[in-house]
C-alpha positions as CSV (number, residue, x, y, z in Angstrom):
1,M,-0.1,0.2,-0.2
2,A,1.2,3.4,-1.0
3,I,-0.7,6.5,0.8
4,Y,0.0,10.4,1.2
5,T,-1.9,13.2,2.0
6,V,-1.2,16.5,0.0
7,P,-0.3,19.1,2.3
8,N,-2.5,22.2,3.3
9,G,-2.2,25.0,0.9
10,F,-0.6,23.3,-1.7
11,T,-1.5,21.6,-5.1
12,G,-0.2,17.7,-5.8
13,Y,0.4,16.9,-9.3
14,M,0.7,13.1,-10.0
15,R,2.8,12.8,-12.9
16,D,2.9,8.4,-13.0
17,W,2.5,5.7,-10.7
18,Y,4.2,2.0,-10.7
19,A,3.6,-1.5,-9.4
20,A,5.5,-4.4,-9.5
21,T,5.2,-7.7,-7.7
22,A,8.3,-10.4,-7.6
23,G,9.2,-14.4,-6.5
24,A,5.5,-15.6,-7.1
25,N,5.3,-19.3,-6.3
26,K,2.5,-19.8,-8.2
27,S,0.0,-17.6,-11.1
28,T,-1.9,-15.6,-9.7
29,N,-3.9,-11.7,-10.9
30,Y,-3.2,-8.8,-8.6
31,K,-5.7,-5.4,-9.0
32,I,-4.1,-2.5,-8.7
33,R,-6.2,0.8,-7.1
34,L,-5.1,3.9,-7.3
35,K,-8.0,5.9,-5.2
36,A,-8.1,9.9,-3.8
37,R,-10.2,10.5,-1.1
38,P,-10.7,14.7,-1.2
39,F,-11.0,16.9,1.9
40,G,-14.5,15.9,3.7
41,Q,-15.5,13.9,0.7
42,V,-15.0,9.7,0.0
43,F,-12.5,7.8,-1.4
44,Q,-12.9,8.1,-5.8
45,L,-11.4,5.3,-7.8
46,K,-9.5,7.0,-10.1
47,H,-7.6,4.7,-11.6
48,S,-7.8,0.5,-11.7
49,S,-5.0,-1.8,-13.1
50,A,-4.2,-5.8,-12.9
51,I,-0.9,-7.8,-13.3
52,A,-0.7,-11.3,-13.7
53,E,2.3,-12.9,-13.1
54,A,3.8,-16.4,-12.5
55,G,7.1,-14.9,-10.8
56,T,8.1,-11.1,-11.5
57,S,6.2,-8.9,-13.5
58,H,5.4,-5.0,-13.6
59,T,3.4,-1.7,-14.5
60,Q,3.6,1.5,-14.9
61,H,1.0,4.6,-16.1
62,K,2.1,7.9,-16.8
63,Y,0.3,10.6,-17.7
64,E,0.4,13.3,-20.1
65,E,-1.3,15.4,-18.3
66,P,-0.6,15.1,-14.5
67,E,-3.5,14.0,-12.4
68,V,-4.5,17.2,-10.4
69,F,-5.3,16.5,-6.1
70,S,-5.6,19.6,-4.2
71,A,-5.1,20.2,-0.5
72,K,-5.3,18.0,1.7
73,T,-6.5,15.1,-0.5
74,D,-5.9,11.4,0.9
75,I,-4.3,9.2,-1.9
76,E,-4.3,5.6,-1.7
77,M,-2.4,3.2,-3.7
78,T,-4.0,-1.1,-3.1
79,A,-2.8,-3.9,-4.7
80,A,-5.4,-7.2,-3.8
81,T,-4.8,-10.4,-4.9
82,T,-8.2,-11.5,-7.5
83,D,-6.9,-15.4,-6.2
84,S,-7.1,-17.0,-3.1
85,P,-4.0,-19.2,-2.7
86,I,-0.7,-17.8,-1.0
87,T,1.9,-17.4,-3.1
88,A,4.6,-15.7,-1.7
89,A,4.7,-12.8,-3.9
90,D,6.5,-9.3,-2.8
91,V,4.4,-6.0,-4.1
92,S,5.7,-3.1,-4.6
93,G,4.0,0.5,-5.4
94,G,4.3,4.1,-5.6
95,F,3.8,7.2,-7.3
96,D,5.3,10.5,-8.1
97,I,3.6,13.5,-7.2
98,V,5.4,17.5,-7.3
């Protein structure tokens, strides 16, 4: 999980995000979700993607125009397996915000 809150008095411009897995011992699928919660509101899905792998995999999304987030917006990126078996994979992810 990757999380960030845009500081009060600032605007966040997301340039890209990425997610990767490594070391899975079984083939599985991961659902990647990028959500944002503007101050005082509920989480909204901003982007959804998937990684299918049996070993190592990587995905990256680059915005042509940055995704804009206002002050106090909570940003959350999560990965969840769509299958029930335990794969022993490491999952990582993150995003670049200016």
